[in-house]
C-alpha positions in Angstrom: -14.9 -71.9 96.3 -15.1 -68.3 95.8 -17.2 -68.0 99.4 -14.6 -69.4 101.2 -11.3 -67.6 102.8 -8.9 -69.6 105.5 -8.4 -67.3 108.5 -5.3 -68.1 110.6 -4.8 -66.7 113.9 -1.7 -67.2 115.8 -0.4 -66.1 119.3 -0.7 -65.9 123.1 2.1 -64.7 125.5 5.5 -66.3 126.1 4.1 -69.0 128.4 0.6 -69.8 126.3 0.7 -70.1 122.8 -1.4 -71.4 120.2 -2.1 -71.3 116.5 -5.5 -71.6 115.0 -7.5 -72.1 112.0 -10.5 -71.4 110.4 -12.4 -71.9 106.9 -14.4 -69.3 106.5 -17.7 -69.4 103.9 -20.2 -66.5 103.8 -22.9 -69.1 103.4 -22.1 -70.3 106.6 -22.3 -74.4 105.5 -21.1 -77.3 107.9 -17.7 -77.7 109.1 -17.2 -73.6 108.5 -16.6 -70.8 110.8 -15.1 -72.4 113.9 -11.8 -72.2 114.9 -9.8 -75.4 115.2 -6.5 -76.3 116.1 -3.9 -75.8 113.3 -2.3 -79.3 112.3 0.2 -81.2 110.4 -0.3 -83.8 107.8 -0.1 -86.4 110.6 -3.0 -84.6 113.1 0.2 -82.9 115.2 -0.7 -79.2 116.6 1.4 -76.5 114.8 2.5 -73.2 116.7 3.8 -71.1 114.9 5.1 -68.3 117.6 8.2 -69.3 117.8 9.3 -71.2 121.4 12.9 -70.5 121.1 12.8 -67.5 123.3 10.6 -64.9 124.0 9.7 -63.8 120.4 6.1 -61.5 121.3 3.8 -61.3 118.5 1.5 -59.0 120.3 0.9 -56.5 117.1 2.1 -58.8 114.4 1.2 -58.5 110.8 1.4 -61.8 108.4 1.5 -62.1 104.8 0.8 -65.3 102.2 3.4 -65.2 99.3 5.6 -67.4 97.5 5.2 -68.8 94.1 2.5 -71.2 95.4 1.3 -69.1 98.1 2.9 -71.4 100.7 5.4 -68.8 102.9 3.7 -67.1 105.3 5.9 -63.6 106.2 5.6 -62.6 109.7 6.4 -59.2 110.8 6.7 -58.2 114.5 8.3 -56.4 116.9 11.1 -54.5 117.2 12.3 -55.4 113.7 11.4 -58.4 113.2 10.3 -60.8 110.3 10.5 -64.4 109.8 9.2 -66.8 106.9 7.0 -70.2 108.1 6.7 -72.7 105.1 2.9 -73.9 105.3 3.5 -77.1 103.8 7.0 -78.4 105.3 5.2 -76.5 108.8 8.6 -75.1 109.4 10.4 -71.6 109.7 12.3 -71.2 106.6 14.2 -68.1 107.8 14.2 -65.6 110.7 16.0 -61.9 110.2 15.7 -58.3 110.9 14.2 -55.4 109.3 16.5 -52.6 108.5 15.2 -50.0 110.5 16.4 -47.2 112.3 17.3 -47.7 116.1 14.9 -45.7 117.9 12.1 -47.1 114.7 10.4 -50.2 116.1 7.4 -51.9 114.3 4.1 -53.1 115.9 0.7 -52.6 115.0 1.8 -51.5 111.7 0.1 -51.9 108.1 2.0 -54.7 105.9 0.7 -55.2 102.9 0.9 -57.2 99.3 1.2 -55.1 95.9 -0.2 -55.9 93.0 -1.5 -54.5 90.1 -5.0 -55.1 89.1 -5.1 -58.3 91.7 -2.4 -59.6 89.2 1.0 -60.9 89.9 3.8 -57.3 89.9 6.0 -59.0 87.6 6.9 -61.7 86.1 10.2 -62.6 84.5 11.6 -65.2 82.2 14.6 -67.1 83.1 16.1 -70.5 81.6 12.8 -71.4 80.2 11.1 -71.3 83.8 9.1 -68.5 84.6 10.2 -66.5 87.9 7.5 -64.4 90.0 8.6 -61.3 92.1 6.2 -60.5 94.7 6.5 -57.0 96.7 5.5 -56.4 100.0 4.8 -53.2 101.3 5.4 -52.1 105.5 4.5 -48.7 106.7 3.9 -47.4 110.3 3.0 -44.2 111.7 4.5 -41.6 109.8 5.4 -42.7 106.7 
């Protein structure tokens, strides 16, 4: 449906965390434009902010990517990046971005790079096509 987009909201603080989803439709039909809990295939709530430590998603940014648009790339302070698989509802990677010691990311810009809405590069490898996605992150004086 060209009139529909799915929105994901995640956040909260270290004590109360939430993940909500909305199917936004510009024509405002039934069952659209309402925030509801994000759940797995068994209707169990999925909370994206990690509970393992004090990760703070204030000022975080996220992009969807991957060959099937099933990966959620989340960047957040101080220089963290996490990858969440939207099919399995699991984190698959946590890492740190190579930033200067005194430069951390928060309220930054994180965008996917595409050319005319198409995938940037496509390479043929062993009779399979491998897509190469590029993402840009910039903040303040970049």
